[in-house]
C-alpha atoms as a printed R data frame, in Angstrom:
   type eleno elety resid chain resno       x       y       z
1  ATOM     1    CA   MET     A     1   0.000   0.000   0.000
2  ATOM     2    CA   ASN     A     2   1.233   3.460  -0.798
3  ATOM     3    CA   VAL     A     3   1.521   6.012   1.977
4  ATOM     4    CA   LYS     A     4   1.779   9.752   1.840
5  ATOM     5    CA   ASN     A     5   2.993  12.050   4.605
6  ATOM     6    CA   SER     A     6   0.334  14.414   5.807
7  ATOM     7    CA   LYS     A     7   1.740  17.686   7.146
8  ATOM     8    CA   LYS     A     8  -1.689  18.802   8.336
9  ATOM     9    CA   THR     A     9  -2.141  15.834  10.647
10 ATOM    10    CA   GLY     A    10   1.540  15.200  11.253
11 ATOM    11    CA   GLY     A    11   1.086  11.542  10.435
12 ATOM    12    CA   VAL     A    12   0.979   9.162   7.542
13 ATOM    13    CA   LYS     A    13  -2.172   8.880   5.460
14 ATOM    14    CA   PRO     A    14  -2.792   5.567   3.642
15 ATOM    15    CA   VAL     A    15  -3.596   5.878  -0.033
16 ATOM    16    CA   THR     A    16  -5.921   3.196  -1.372
17 ATOM    17    CA   ARG     A    17  -4.912   2.018  -4.808
18 ATOM    18    CA   ILE     A    18  -6.704  -0.755  -6.624
19 ATOM    19    CA   ASP     A    19  -4.603  -2.505  -9.264
20 ATOM    20    CA   ILE     A    20  -7.363  -4.790 -10.517
21 ATOM    21    CA   ALA     A    21 -10.521  -4.295 -12.570
22 ATOM    22    CA   PRO     A    22 -13.836  -5.110 -10.852
23 ATOM    23    CA   ASP     A    23 -14.575  -8.092 -13.114
24 ATOM    24    CA   GLN     A    24 -11.096  -9.482 -12.491
25 ATOM    25    CA   LEU     A    25 -11.571  -8.973  -8.752
26 ATOM    26    CA   VAL     A    26 -14.785 -11.013  -8.794
27 ATOM    27    CA   ALA     A    27 -13.114 -13.725 -10.892
28 ATOM    28    CA   GLU     A    28 -10.234 -13.953  -8.414
29 ATOM    29    CA   ILE     A    29 -12.634 -14.134  -5.464
30 ATOM    30    CA   ARG     A    30 -14.606 -16.865  -7.253
31 ATOM    31    CA   LYS     A    31 -11.424 -18.840  -7.924
32 ATOM    32    CA   ARG     A    32 -10.241 -18.502  -4.319
33 ATOM    33    CA   ALA     A    33 -13.674 -19.506  -2.953
34 ATOM    34    CA   HIS     A    34 -13.537 -22.629  -5.098
35 ATOM    35    CA   GLU     A    35 -10.054 -23.445  -3.769
36 ATOM    36    CA   ILE     A    36 -11.340 -23.071  -0.210
37 ATOM    37    CA   PHE     A    37 -14.284 -25.348  -1.054
38 ATOM    38    CA   LEU     A    38 -11.989 -28.018  -2.491
39 ATOM    39    CA   LYS     A    39  -9.670 -27.883   0.515
40 ATOM    40    CA   ARG     A    40 -12.575 -28.034   2.991
41 ATOM    41    CA   GLY     A    41 -14.387 -30.760   1.118
42 ATOM    42    CA   PRO     A    42 -17.924 -30.825  -0.181
43 ATOM    43    CA   GLY     A    43 -20.673 -30.151   2.262
44 ATOM    44    CA   PRO     A    44 -23.896 -28.212   2.388
45 ATOM    45    CA   GLY     A    45 -24.270 -24.747   3.854
46 ATOM    46    CA   SER     A    46 -20.703 -23.440   3.670
47 ATOM    47    CA   ASP     A    47 -20.689 -21.752   0.261
48 ATOM    48    CA   LEU     A    48 -21.358 -18.288   1.707
49 ATOM    49    CA   ASP     A    49 -18.622 -18.725   4.312
50 ATOM    50    CA   ASP     A    50 -16.199 -19.805   1.572
51 ATOM    51    CA   TRP     A    51 -17.092 -16.752  -0.527
52 ATOM    52    CA   LEU     A    52 -16.760 -14.299   2.363
53 ATOM    53    CA   LYS     A    53 -13.398 -15.742   3.407
54 ATOM    54    CA   ALA     A    54 -12.149 -15.558  -0.179
55 ATOM    55    CA   GLU     A    55 -13.432 -11.995  -0.518
56 ATOM    56    CA   ARG     A    56 -11.582 -10.908   2.639
57 ATOM    57    CA   GLU     A    57  -8.349 -12.559   1.489
58 ATOM    58    CA   VAL     A    58  -8.425 -11.110  -2.024
59 ATOM    59    CA   LYS     A    59  -9.393  -7.605  -0.882
60 ATOM    60    CA   GLU     A    60  -6.593  -7.673   1.687
61 ATOM    61    CA   LYS     A    61  -4.168  -8.763  -1.041
62 ATOM    62    CA   TYR     A    62  -5.012  -5.613  -3.041
63 ATOM    63    CA   GLY     A    63  -5.326  -3.289  -0.050
64 ATOM    64    CA   ILE     A    64  -9.044  -2.751  -0.576
65 ATOM    65    CA   LYS     A    65 -10.845  -1.637   2.570
66 ATOM    66    CA   ILE     A    66 -14.602  -1.537   2.443
C-alpha cells in the first residue's frame, strides 16, 4: 500500500490504490472460494462462508478496505 505524509495531521495517510478491474476482482474471489471449497471438502451450507473468506483474502491482497 502506498503512503503519503500528511503535514496537516503530522502523520501518515494511507492511499488506497486498486490494481485490478472489478470483473477481475470477482473472478479472483470466485477462484479462491472454489479453492477453499476443495480444501474443505464438499458439504452443504458453507458456500457463503467460503465466498466471504475468499473476498476478505483477495481484498486484503489488493489493499481494498470496504
